[in-house]
C-alpha positions as a printed NumPy array, in Angstrom:
array([[  0.067,  -0.012,   0.127],
       [  2.655,   2.391,   0.871],
       [  4.156,   1.835,  -2.384],
       [  1.261,   3.359,  -4.179],
       [  1.329,   6.982,  -5.397],
       [ -0.951,   8.812,  -2.578],
       [ -0.172,  12.347,  -3.562],
       [ -3.765,  12.735,  -5.878],
       [ -5.922,  11.337,  -3.051],
       [ -7.127,  13.67 ,  -0.353],
       [ -9.689,  12.945,   2.663],
       [-11.648,  15.052,   5.372],
       [ -8.592,  15.251,   7.284],
       [ -5.034,  15.931,   7.744],
       [ -4.78 ,  12.488,   8.559],
       [ -6.655,  10.696,   6.306],
       [ -4.311,   9.228,   3.89 ],
       [ -1.924,   7.893,   6.745],
       [ -5.397,   6.194,   8.582],
       [ -6.634,   4.436,   5.164],
       [ -3.136,   3.24 ,   4.644],
       [ -3.083,   1.598,   7.875],
       [ -6.63 ,   0.155,   7.846],
       [ -5.753,  -1.5  ,   4.225],
       [ -2.67 ,  -2.856,   5.841],
       [ -4.722,  -4.218,   8.409],
       [ -7.711,  -5.669,   6.645],
       [ -4.694,  -7.143,   4.721],
       [ -3.57 ,  -9.407,   7.23 ],
       [ -6.914,  -9.695,   9.121],
       [ -6.875, -13.286,  10.128],
       [ -9.57 , -13.535,  13.113],
       [-13.464, -13.665,  12.791],
       [-13.736, -11.869,  15.014],
       [-17.243,  -9.86 ,  13.136],
       [-17.099,  -6.851,  16.056],
       [-13.586,  -5.98 ,  15.498],
       [-13.992,  -5.88 ,  11.843],
       [-16.97 ,  -3.398,  11.396],
       [-15.148,  -1.487,  14.036],
       [-12.55 ,  -1.106,  11.868],
       [-14.579,  -0.563,   8.157],
       [-17.412,   1.918,  10.169],
       [-15.264,   3.744,  12.728],
       [-11.699,   3.906,  11.28 ],
       [-12.175,   3.776,   7.418],
       [-15.986,   4.926,   6.983],
       [-15.097,   8.902,   8.593],
       [-11.485,   8.961,   6.495],
       [-12.987,   8.627,   3.207],
       [-16.905,  10.264,   3.595],
       [-17.623,  13.134,   6.093],
       [-21.236,  14.872,   6.045],
       [-22.768,  13.426,   2.798],
       [-19.082,  14.023,   0.581],
       [-17.091,  11.322,  -0.851],
       [-13.685,  11.917,  -1.117],
       [-11.645,  10.395,  -3.907],
       [ -9.571,   8.176,  -1.009],
       [-12.238,   5.653,  -1.78 ],
       [-10.388,   4.697,  -5.029],
       [ -7.688,   3.054,  -3.013],
       [-10.19 ,   1.143,  -0.967],
       [-12.01 ,   0.451,  -4.184],
       [ -8.876,  -1.056,  -5.537],
       [ -8.199,  -3.285,  -2.497],
       [-11.873,  -4.216,  -2.625],
       [-11.713,  -5.515,  -6.371],
       [ -8.274,  -7.66 ,  -5.147],
       [ -9.914,  -9.484,  -2.371],
       [-13.203, -10.235,  -3.949],
       [-12.242, -12.336,  -6.25 ],
       [-10.543, -14.69 ,  -3.922],
       [-12.774, -17.569,  -3.276],
       [-12.158, -17.83 ,   1.033],
       [-12.176, -14.404,   1.592],
       [-14.952, -13.757,   4.192],
       [-13.707,  -9.76 ,   4.28 ],
       [-15.162,  -9.208,   1.083],
       [-18.766,  -9.902,   2.173],
       [-18.455,  -7.105,   4.817],
       [-16.936,  -5.165,   2.846],
       [-19.998,  -5.088,   0.279],
       [-22.102,  -4.592,   3.144],
       [-19.49 ,  -1.138,   3.814],
       [-20.017,   0.013,   0.326],
       [-23.904,   0.031,   1.21 ],
       [-23.383,   2.775,   3.64 ],
       [-20.875,   4.435,   1.764],
       [-23.082,   4.751,  -1.417],
       [-26.159,   4.809,   0.298],
       [-27.689,   7.981,  -1.413],
       [-26.684,   6.61 ,  -4.797],
       [-29.327,   3.685,  -3.942],
       [-31.809,   6.056,  -3.082],
       [-31.432,   7.947,  -6.332],
       [-31.845,   5.041,  -8.257],
       [-34.601,   2.85 ,  -6.131],
       [-36.528,   5.797,  -5.173],
       [-38.429,   3.384,  -2.706],
       [-37.877,   1.804,   0.736],
       [-34.524,   3.073,   1.378],
       [-32.419,   4.759,   4.306],
       [-33.811,   7.993,   4.424],
       [-31.203,  10.573,   3.238],
       [-30.998,  13.682,   1.202],
       [-31.938,  12.624,  -2.181],
       [-30.238,  15.624,  -3.603],
       [-26.926,  14.336,  -2.532],
       [-27.171,  11.665,  -5.426],
       [-29.987,  13.131,  -7.616],
       [-29.715,  12.469, -11.628],
       [-30.212,  16.424, -12.099],
       [-27.813,  16.818,  -9.818],
       [-25.119,  14.522, -11.026],
       [-25.907,  15.958, -14.533],
       [-25.169,  19.347, -13.792],
       [-21.07 ,  18.848, -12.909],
       [-18.65 ,  16.152, -13.293],
       [-18.748,  14.084, -10.143],
       [-15.619,  12.213,  -8.825],
       [-18.039,  10.248,  -6.644],
       [-20.166,   9.212,  -9.564],
       [-17.09 ,   7.547, -11.259],
       [-16.306,   5.766,  -7.612],
       [-19.727,   4.249,  -7.858],
       [-19.361,   2.971, -11.27 ],
       [-16.168,   1.419, -10.322],
       [-18.182,  -0.407,  -7.443],
       [-20.941,  -1.003,  -9.51 ],
       [-18.368,  -2.814, -11.848],
       [-16.564,  -4.688,  -8.981],
       [-19.833,  -5.787,  -8.133],
       [-20.726,  -7.174, -11.764],
       [-17.393,  -8.93 , -12.22 ],
       [-17.192, -10.701,  -8.816],
       [-20.684, -11.18 ,  -7.359],
       [-23.064, -10.804,  -9.514],
       [-23.5  , -15.057,  -9.696],
       [-22.136, -15.61 ,  -6.319],
       [-24.142, -17.948,  -4.233],
       [-22.673, -16.617,  -1.008],
       [-23.279, -12.989,  -1.653],
       [-26.709, -11.204,  -0.691],
       [-29.497, -12.096,  -3.015],
       [-30.8  ,  -8.43 ,  -2.368],
       [-33.022,  -6.383,  -4.669],
       [-30.992,  -3.367,  -3.403],
       [-27.966,  -4.742,  -5.603],
       [-30.171,  -6.122,  -8.88 ],
       [-32.494,  -3.14 ,  -9.045],
       [-29.276,  -0.526,  -9.193],
       [-27.017,  -2.824, -11.784],
       [-30.093,  -4.216, -14.033],
       [-33.535,  -3.293, -14.275],
       [-34.041,  -4.695, -17.71 ],
       [-33.703,  -8.097, -16.697],
       [-34.248,  -7.736, -12.888],
       [-37.391,  -9.787, -12.479],
       [-35.507, -12.922, -14.716],
       [-32.29 , -12.106, -12.365],
       [-34.051, -12.721,  -9.104],
       [-36.081, -15.631, -10.292],
       [-33.184, -17.304, -11.582],
       [-31.361, -16.991,  -8.252],
       [-34.029, -17.716,  -6.234],
       [-33.992, -21.353,  -7.485],
       [-30.549, -21.52 ,  -5.778],
       [-32.194, -21.189,  -2.661],
       [-34.905, -23.899,  -3.224],
       [-36.096, -25.355,  -0.085],
       [-33.841, -22.813,   2.516],
       [-35.114, -19.581,   4.489],
       [-33.627, -17.407,   2.044],
       [-36.35 , -18.71 ,  -0.825],
       [-38.586, -16.41 ,   1.382],
       [-36.009, -13.876,   1.596],
       [-35.754, -13.353,  -2.072],
       [-39.348, -13.526,  -2.675],
       [-39.565, -10.329,  -0.554],
       [-36.864,  -8.679,  -3.064],
       [-38.622, -10.095,  -6.026],
       [-41.803,  -8.52 ,  -5.201],
       [-40.219,  -5.221,  -4.125],
       [-38.434,  -5.335,  -7.45 ],
       [-41.65 ,  -5.53 ,  -8.91 ],
       [-43.123,  -2.85 ,  -7.366],
       [-40.364,  -0.321,  -8.058],
       [-40.173,  -1.222, -11.457],
       [-44.383,  -1.45 , -12.197],
       [-43.106,  -4.985, -13.62 ],
       [-45.079,  -8.232, -12.875],
       [-43.184, -10.776, -11.504],
       [-43.096, -14.481, -12.595],
       [-44.294, -16.628, -10.535],
       [-41.894, -19.001,  -8.903],
       [-43.837, -20.307,  -5.893],
       [-45.039, -23.371,  -7.375],
       [-40.757, -24.153,  -8.213],
       [-40.446, -23.503,  -4.615],
       [-42.316, -25.911,  -2.456],
       [-43.62 , -25.811,   0.621],
       [-42.365, -23.45 ,   3.074],
       [-42.638, -23.108,   6.767],
       [-41.578, -19.416,   7.181],
       [-42.755, -16.731,   9.732],
       [-42.433, -14.499,   6.803],
       [-44.182, -16.315,   3.934],
       [-47.195, -14.219,   4.811],
       [-44.976, -10.851,   4.19 ],
       [-43.646, -12.532,   1.239],
       [-46.979, -13.349,  -0.216],
       [-48.23 , -10.023,   0.414],
       [-45.578,  -7.785,  -1.578],
       [-46.456, -10.482,  -4.614],
       [-49.992, -10.161,  -4.231],
       [-50.33 , -13.824,  -3.639],
       [-53.373, -14.712,  -1.38 ],
       [-52.334, -13.985,   2.481],
       [-53.491, -13.548,   5.926],
       [-54.589, -10.341,   6.441],
       [-55.517, -10.263,   9.905],
       [-52.277, -12.111,  10.509],
       [-50.438,  -9.037,   8.407],
       [-52.203,  -6.87 ,  10.605],
       [-51.135,  -8.047,  13.591],
       [-47.63 ,  -8.291,  12.373],
       [-47.538,  -4.555,  12.552],
       [-46.885,  -5.054,  16.561],
       [-44.363,  -7.501,  16.104],
       [-41.068,  -6.555,  18.222],
       [-38.99 ,  -9.662,  15.87 ],
       [-36.088,  -8.376,  13.316],
       [-34.748,  -9.784,  10.376],
       [-31.662,  -9.839,   8.168],
       [-33.232,  -8.076,   5.736],
       [-31.89 ,  -4.615,   4.683],
       [-35.277,  -3.457,   3.921],
       [-37.094,  -1.441,   6.548],
       [-34.257,  -2.183,   8.737],
       [-35.471,  -5.797,   9.009],
       [-38.442,  -4.956,  11.335],
       [-40.607,  -7.346,  10.769],
       [-43.618,  -4.557,  11.834],
       [-42.404,  -2.202,   9.217],
       [-42.087,  -5.386,   6.498],
       [-45.278,  -6.014,   7.265],
       [-46.526,  -2.586,   7.044],
       [-45.017,  -2.207,   3.627],
       [-46.342,  -5.277,   1.963],
       [-50.146,  -4.58 ,   3.069],
       [-49.818,  -1.1  ,   1.397],
       [-48.091,  -2.926,  -1.43 ],
       [-50.751,  -5.631,  -1.899],
       [-53.38 ,  -2.773,  -1.969],
       [-51.562,   0.014,  -3.25 ],
       [-54.724,  -0.049,  -5.847],
       [-57.155,  -0.012,  -3.165],
       [-57.053,   3.615,  -1.562],
       [-60.613,   2.638,   0.672],
       [-58.389,  -0.194,   2.127],
       [-55.064,   2.122,   2.745],
       [-57.164,   4.363,   5.002],
       [-58.704,   2.137,   7.022],
       [-55.484,   0.735,   8.136],
       [-53.858,   4.175,   8.868],
       [-54.859,   3.803,  12.266],
       [-52.886,   0.661,  12.744],
       [-49.929,   1.885,  11.338],
       [-49.616,   5.396,  13.136],
       [-49.889,   3.025,  16.315],
       [-47.034,   1.591,  15.366],
       [-45.344,   4.755,  14.86 ],
       [-45.944,   5.98 ,  18.284],
       [-45.02 ,   2.666,  19.628],
       [-41.484,   2.64 ,  18.032],
       [-40.904,   6.562,  18.564],
       [-41.876,   5.58 ,  22.488],
       [-39.354,   2.854,  22.881],
       [-36.922,   5.068,  21.136],
       [-37.05 ,   7.687,  23.37 ],
       [-37.123,   5.743,  26.548],
       [-34.195,   3.653,  25.649],
       [-30.699,   5.119,  26.021],
       [-29.424,   3.165,  23.399],
       [-31.758,   3.137,  20.72 ],
       [-31.555,   7.061,  21.175],
       [-28.358,   6.485,  20.023],
       [-29.666,   5.501,  16.99 ],
       [-29.28 ,   7.897,  14.207],
       [-32.049,   7.766,  12.054],
       [-34.614,   5.376,  14.667],
       [-37.027,   3.084,  13.555],
       [-40.186,   5.033,  13.749],
       [-38.222,   7.303,  11.107],
       [-37.376,   4.398,   8.726],
       [-41.196,   3.437,   9.241],
       [-42.452,   7.   ,   7.789],
       [-40.206,   6.877,   5.399],
       [-41.202,   3.546,   3.974],
       [-45.141,   4.662,   4.433],
       [-44.86 ,   7.752,   1.934],
       [-42.671,   6.17 ,  -0.331],
       [-44.874,   3.684,  -1.014],
       [-48.334,   6.14 ,  -0.915],
       [-46.135,   8.818,  -2.989],
       [-44.54 ,   6.802,  -5.238],
       [-46.499,   7.946,  -8.407],
       [-44.93 ,  11.392,  -7.284],
       [-41.449,  10.262,  -6.637],
       [-38.446,  12.001,  -8.647],
       [-41.071,  14.136, -10.519],
       [-38.786,  16.931, -11.092],
       [-41.41 ,  19.108, -10.297],
       [-43.152,  20.634,  -6.938],
       [-46.545,  19.321,  -6.694],
       [-49.372,  21.043,  -5.584],
       [-51.729,  20.051,  -2.686],
       [-54.95 ,  20.011,  -4.946],
       [-52.753,  16.812,  -7.254],
       [-52.749,  14.618,  -4.484],
       [-55.413,  11.907,  -3.952],
       [-57.928,  11.715,  -1.165],
       [-55.487,   8.561,   0.56 ],
       [-52.342,  11.351,  -0.37 ],
       [-54.073,  14.586,   1.121],
       [-54.819,  12.503,   4.477],
       [-51.389,  11.155,   5.105],
       [-49.788,  14.476,   4.33 ],
       [-52.386,  16.356,   6.492],
       [-51.806,  13.952,   9.177],
       [-48.114,  14.124,   9.188],
       [-47.663,  17.839,   8.765],
       [-50.724,  18.739,  11.151],
       [-50.762,  15.456,  13.88 ],
       [-47.62 ,  14.339,  13.574],
       [-45.607,  17.731,  12.515],
       [-43.151,  15.695,  10.404],
       [-41.341,  16.153,   6.667],
       [-39.815,  12.872,   5.579],
       [-37.305,  13.077,   2.764],
       [-39.599,  10.502,   0.716],
       [-41.992,  13.316,   0.415],
       [-39.239,  16.042,  -0.283],
       [-37.811,  13.381,  -3.329],
       [-41.955,  13.582,  -4.212],
       [-42.12 ,  17.196,  -4.933],
       [-44.237,  17.94 ,  -1.791],
       [-42.801,  20.54 ,   0.296],
       [-43.956,  21.067,   4.33 ],
       [-46.533,  23.631,   5.544],
       [-45.39 ,  26.583,   6.115],
       [-41.142,  26.113,   5.348],
       [-39.466,  28.869,   3.829],
       [-37.43 ,  27.986,   1.478],
       [-33.86 ,  29.316,   2.947],
       [-35.253,  27.94 ,   6.462],
       [-34.307,  23.985,   5.774],
       [-31.347,  22.783,   4.155],
       [-33.686,  20.276,   2.559],
       [-36.535,  21.764,   1.29 ],
       [-33.621,  24.526,  -0.536],
       [-32.433,  21.318,  -2.065],
       [-35.491,  20.397,  -3.648],
       [-36.076,  23.854,  -5.273],
       [-32.667,  23.89 ,  -6.383],
       [-33.066,  20.935,  -8.297],
       [-36.962,  21.369,  -8.944],
       [-37.141,  24.808,  -9.843]])
């Protein structure tokens, strides 16, 4: 690593280059299976020196080069941890491409409109990451079968790819997770997925009802609404792995064309919101989290309900909203007194907020006016 020419790279701090060199040398010789130690190295020592306040510095390039070198090593488990690490680094770009059900980040940081206005080194870094993924992970049975990757890397053959990969996991729990990804992908792309359920055999999973609902297959509605109150988690990326949020997402998607049905469930959804908000405010550990669960819940709800307006490129007038959208807007603005990034991405500005009073609203005006 020291033999490289580091002069052309920079990070947020004077010490960033030295810190990144140390981290990469450490990762190159990392021989333990201690996941906590590895996470600490990646997210505390490395991340802060390549990304700061939404800006990705060109010091990310040597990290990408290192990632490329180890991604071709069959038995190197660090590469999967680094795959997750780049999820974190490039999360704004996932947001810009998938539009819905992603981290609640400032959408303008990776808006296609913004990227078209300037030559941005970050864009090339993201493209580099995509190339590495395509070359070494696309057909890797050990890597996550996740709609995040499928959506950003291959929109045209997305459904076919997930269908094919699902067969690799026949009779495993991952089949259900893959089926959830399949439904989410179809919803994002407005494409009906092929039926793969009959090819999977009988599956006994607590997530099967969620998967069926997202794919608009027959599901138990009472059980799904009851799951709004679940405290359980899974390792799915969507909705922070919360069964409560995944259940709400799947219910909204299953009934996307039935506004009255969704309106009838809003009280149950707000009840879940208040539950997790109370937990967050009372639990010291959760209080330290950035964007706690109840905020993810509202991001998901609004990204689904305002899906037809996401990335529209213009300020949306209240009178253009459907009855459901008006009801949700009114509840959020007047009762909950919150406004989501998804609503901003849909061109909906918060009530009574002036152009220069909030950085996210200013982003909205600069991009859409």
